[in-house]
C-alpha positions in Angstrom: 61.1 4.8 -8.1 59.5 3.3 -5.0 57.5 5.4 -2.6 59.0 5.8 0.9 57.1 3.5 3.3 54.6 3.1 0.5 51.9 0.6 1.2 49.8 -0.8 -1.7 46.1 0.2 -1.4 44.0 -2.7 -2.7 40.7 -0.9 -2.2 38.4 0.1 -5.1 40.3 -1.4 -8.0 39.1 -1.6 -11.6 40.5 -3.6 -14.5 39.5 -2.3 -18.0 38.9 -5.2 -20.4 38.4 -8.9 -20.1 40.0 -10.1 -23.4 43.2 -12.1 -23.6 45.3 -9.8 -21.4 42.5 -8.6 -19.2 41.6 -12.2 -18.2 45.2 -13.1 -17.6 45.5 -10.1 -15.2 42.2 -10.9 -13.5 43.1 -14.5 -13.0 46.4 -13.5 -11.2 45.0 -10.4 -9.4 41.6 -11.5 -8.1 42.8 -14.1 -5.6 45.3 -11.6 -4.1 42.7 -8.9 -3.8 40.0 -11.2 -2.5 42.5 -12.5 0.1 42.9 -9.0 1.4 39.1 -8.8 1.8 38.6 -6.2 -1.0 36.3 -6.2 -4.1 37.6 -6.2 -7.6 35.7 -4.9 -10.7 36.2 -5.5 -14.4 34.8 -3.2 -17.1 33.7 -5.1 -20.3 31.9 -4.1 -23.4 28.1 -3.9 -23.1 27.9 -6.5 -25.9 29.8 -9.0 -23.8 27.1 -8.7 -21.2 24.0 -8.3 -23.4 24.8 -10.6 -26.3 27.7 -12.8 -25.2 29.5 -15.2 -27.5 30.3 -18.7 -26.2 33.8 -17.4 -25.2 32.2 -14.4 -23.5 29.9 -16.7 -21.5 32.9 -18.8 -20.4 34.8 -15.7 -19.4 31.8 -14.2 -17.5 31.3 -17.5 -15.6 35.1 -17.5 -14.7 34.9 -13.9 -13.5 31.9 -14.7 -11.3 33.9 -17.7 -9.8 36.8 -15.3 -9.2 34.5 -13.0 -7.3 34.9 -10.2 -9.9 32.1 -7.6 -10.3 31.4 -7.2 -14.1 30.4 -3.8 -15.4 29.2 -3.4 -19.0 30.3 0.0 -20.2 31.3 1.5 -23.6 34.9 2.7 -23.7 34.0 4.7 -26.7 32.1 7.1 -24.4 33.3 10.7 -24.0 35.9 11.7 -21.5 33.4 13.1 -18.9 31.4 9.9 -18.9 34.5 7.8 -18.4 35.7 10.1 -15.6 32.4 9.8 -13.8 32.8 6.0 -13.8 36.5 6.0 -12.9 35.9 8.4 -10.0 34.6 5.5 -8.0 38.0 3.8 -8.1 41.4 4.3 -6.5 43.4 2.1 -8.9 42.7 1.5 -12.6 44.5 -1.1 -14.7 44.0 -0.6 -18.4 44.0 -3.9 -20.5 41.8 -2.8 -23.4 44.0 -1.9 -26.3 42.6 0.4 -29.0 39.1 -1.0 -28.8 37.5 2.3 -29.8 40.0 3.3 -32.5 42.7 6.0 -32.6 42.7 8.4 -29.6 41.3 5.7 -27.2 44.3 5.6 -24.9 44.7 9.4 -24.7 41.0 9.8 -23.9 41.1 7.1 -21.2 44.2 8.6 -19.7 42.7 12.1 -19.6 39.6 10.6 -18.0 41.7 8.8 -15.3 43.4 12.1 -14.5 40.1 14.0 -14.4 38.5 11.4 -12.2 41.1 11.7 -9.4 42.3 8.1 -9.7 45.2 7.5 -7.3 47.2 4.9 -9.3 47.1 4.0 -12.9 48.5 1.2 -15.0 48.0 2.4 -18.6 47.8 0.2 -21.7 51.5 0.2 -22.4 52.1 -3.6 -22.5 54.4 -3.4 -25.5 57.7 -2.0 -26.7 59.8 0.8 -25.3 57.9 3.8 -26.6 60.5 6.2 -25.1 63.2 4.9 -27.4 60.8 4.5 -30.4 59.5 8.1 -29.8 57.3 9.9 -32.3 57.5 9.4 -36.1 58.0 5.6 -36.1 55.4 5.2 -38.9 53.1 3.5 -36.4 50.3 5.8 -35.3 49.6 3.5 -32.4 53.2 3.9 -31.2 52.9 7.7 -31.5 49.8 7.7 -29.3 51.5 5.5 -26.7 54.4 7.9 -26.5 52.0 10.8 -26.1 50.3 8.9 -23.2 53.7 8.7 -21.4 54.3 12.4 -21.9 50.8 13.2 -20.6 51.4 11.2 -17.4 54.9 12.6 -16.8 53.6 16.2 -17.1 51.4 15.8 -14.0 51.8 14.7 -10.3 48.3 13.9 -9.1 48.1 10.4 -10.5 50.8 7.8 -9.7 51.5 5.7 -12.8 53.2 2.4 -13.5 54.1 1.3 -17.0 54.8 -2.4 -17.6 56.9 -2.9 -20.7 56.4 -6.5 -21.9 57.4 -6.6 -25.6 55.0 -8.3 -27.9 52.9 -11.3 -27.0 55.0 -14.4 -27.7 52.3 -15.8 -29.9 52.6 -12.8 -32.3 55.9 -14.2 -33.6 53.8 -17.1 -35.0 50.9 -15.1 -36.3 50.6 -15.9 -40.0 49.7 -12.4 -41.0 52.8 -11.0 -39.2 54.8 -13.6 -41.3 57.9 -14.0 -39.1 57.3 -17.7 -38.4 54.7 -19.4 -40.5 54.3 -22.9 -39.1 51.9 -24.0 -41.8 54.0 -22.8 -44.8 57.3 -23.7 -43.1 58.9 -20.3 -43.6 60.8 -18.0 -41.2 61.7 -14.4 -42.0 64.3 -12.4 -40.1 63.2 -8.8 -39.8 66.1 -6.4 -40.5 68.8 -9.1 -40.0 69.2 -12.4 -38.3 70.9 -10.6 -35.5 68.0 -8.1 -34.8 66.4 -8.9 -31.4 62.9 -8.8 -30.1 61.4 -9.1 -26.6 58.3 -11.2 -26.1 56.2 -12.3 -23.1 53.1 -14.6 -22.9 49.8 -13.0 -21.7 49.7 -15.4 -18.8 53.1 -14.2 -17.6 52.1 -10.5 -18.2 49.1 -11.1 -15.9 51.3 -12.7 -13.2 54.1 -10.2 -13.4 51.8 -7.2 -13.5 50.1 -8.4 -10.3 53.5 -8.8 -8.7 54.5 -5.3 -9.7 51.2 -3.9 -8.4 51.7 -5.7 -5.1 55.3 -4.8 -4.5 56.1 -2.8 -1.4 57.4 -0.2 -1.1 54.9 0.7 -3.8 56.3 1.3 -7.2 55.3 4.6 -8.6 56.0 6.8 -11.7 58.3 4.2 -13.3 58.6 2.1 -16.4 59.1 -1.5 -15.3 60.6 -3.9 -17.8 59.6 -7.6 -18.0 60.5 -10.3 -20.5 59.5 -13.9 -21.2 62.4 -14.0 -23.7 64.7 -11.7 -25.6 65.8 -13.5 -28.8 67.3 -12.7 -32.2 65.5 -13.8 -35.3 68.4 -16.1 -36.0 68.0 -17.7 -32.5 64.3 -17.9 -33.1 64.8 -19.9 -36.3 67.1 -22.3 -34.5 64.6 -22.8 -31.7 61.7 -23.4 -34.1 63.6 -26.0 -36.1 64.9 -27.7 -33.0 61.4 -28.0 -31.3 59.5 -28.9 -34.5 62.2 -31.2 -35.9 61.6 -29.6 -39.3 63.8 -27.6 -41.7 62.2 -24.3 -42.6 62.8 -22.0 -45.6 64.6 -19.0 -44.1 64.9 -15.6 -45.7 66.3 -12.3 -44.3 64.0 -9.3 -44.9 66.3 -6.3 -44.8 65.1 -2.9 -43.6 65.4 -1.5 -47.2 63.1 -4.3 -48.4 60.6 -3.7 -45.6 60.6 0.1 -46.2 59.9 -0.6 -49.9 57.0 -2.8 -48.9 55.7 0.0 -46.6 55.9 2.6 -49.5 53.6 0.3 -51.6 51.2 -0.4 -48.7 51.6 2.5 -46.1 48.2 1.8 -44.5 48.7 -2.0 -44.0 49.1 -2.6 -40.2 51.3 -5.7 -40.5 53.6 -4.1 -43.1 54.0 -1.2 -40.6 54.7 -3.6 -37.8 57.4 -5.6 -39.8 59.2 -2.3 -40.7 59.1 -1.1 -37.1 60.4 -4.4 -35.6 63.2 -4.6 -38.2 64.7 -1.4 -36.6 65.4 -3.3 -33.4 65.7 -0.1 -31.3 63.1 -0.1 -28.5 61.9 -3.5 -29.5 64.1 -5.4 -27.1 65.9 -5.2 -23.7 68.1 -7.5 -21.8 66.1 -10.2 -20.0 68.8 -10.2 -17.2 67.8 -6.6 -16.3 64.1 -7.2 -16.0 61.8 -7.2 -12.9 61.2 -10.9 -13.3 64.9 -11.7 -13.5 65.8 -9.6 -10.4 62.9 -11.2 -8.4 63.7 -14.8 -9.6 60.2 -15.2 -11.1 59.8 -18.0 -13.5 58.5 -17.1 -17.0 57.9 -19.0 -20.3 60.5 -18.4 -23.0 60.0 -19.0 -26.7 61.2 -22.6 -26.5 58.9 -23.3 -23.6 56.0 -21.7 -25.4 56.6 -23.8 -28.5 57.1 -27.0 -26.5 53.7 -26.4 -24.7 52.0 -25.7 -28.1 53.3 -28.9 -29.6 53.1 -31.0 -26.5 56.8 -31.7 -26.4 
């Protein structure tokens, strides 16, 4: 839904996290907030500030150049400590993932509600947890579903969920073992017709900023975006076309993946493969997305691969 005559309030805004997604959001959002004459803060781990890696130093320098205030704070803190910090902000965008283990997202969400934050973008940059529901075999998915139920059960905090699918690069993660560019293998999860929605972090950052800035203000709604929605069969064709190579292709049926899961029930990637083989909740029609309706350009799988290979 959109709020009637709802203006977007850019005052007192906090982004949680400055990792791959957090930086993408901050790069897109900071110039817009600064143009409105408002400050923007980013919460990062204390280690990033106190003992930064080379990548941390580069990110911190970029954040300073963007005019972002950096706050070192442990998201593993208890709910009251988080609420005390969040109470200084009107809008919180959560880009942290499960940095402090299971329960992180429920604890952060409860703290946001306790703090009296006006508008909240939870860490829901993934699949359609409403369709997936509870009992998917993925504890992370169960917690994400519970976050949605928690937000829907209250009216004090406006929330906006941005459903993005997986990051596009995840399809090419060797440990996920869908496309292994080094080994020259492609595995279709469930069937070659099973679909998956993916978006690059850069596009997630840009689209989340556009969603946040939209007026009348979007509130209490799941907003779908997509860089691409593609079947595993289509993915195989794109990979071979862009690379100019012939890959060894194998369909991994749901029965096979469930058998794998029975052998290794705690293995995260085995769980992911079984979940994505189901198809349901893992994809949506790109034509029905926020970016398609607004005519916003995004990077599809072929564009991602061509950029990666310089083609």
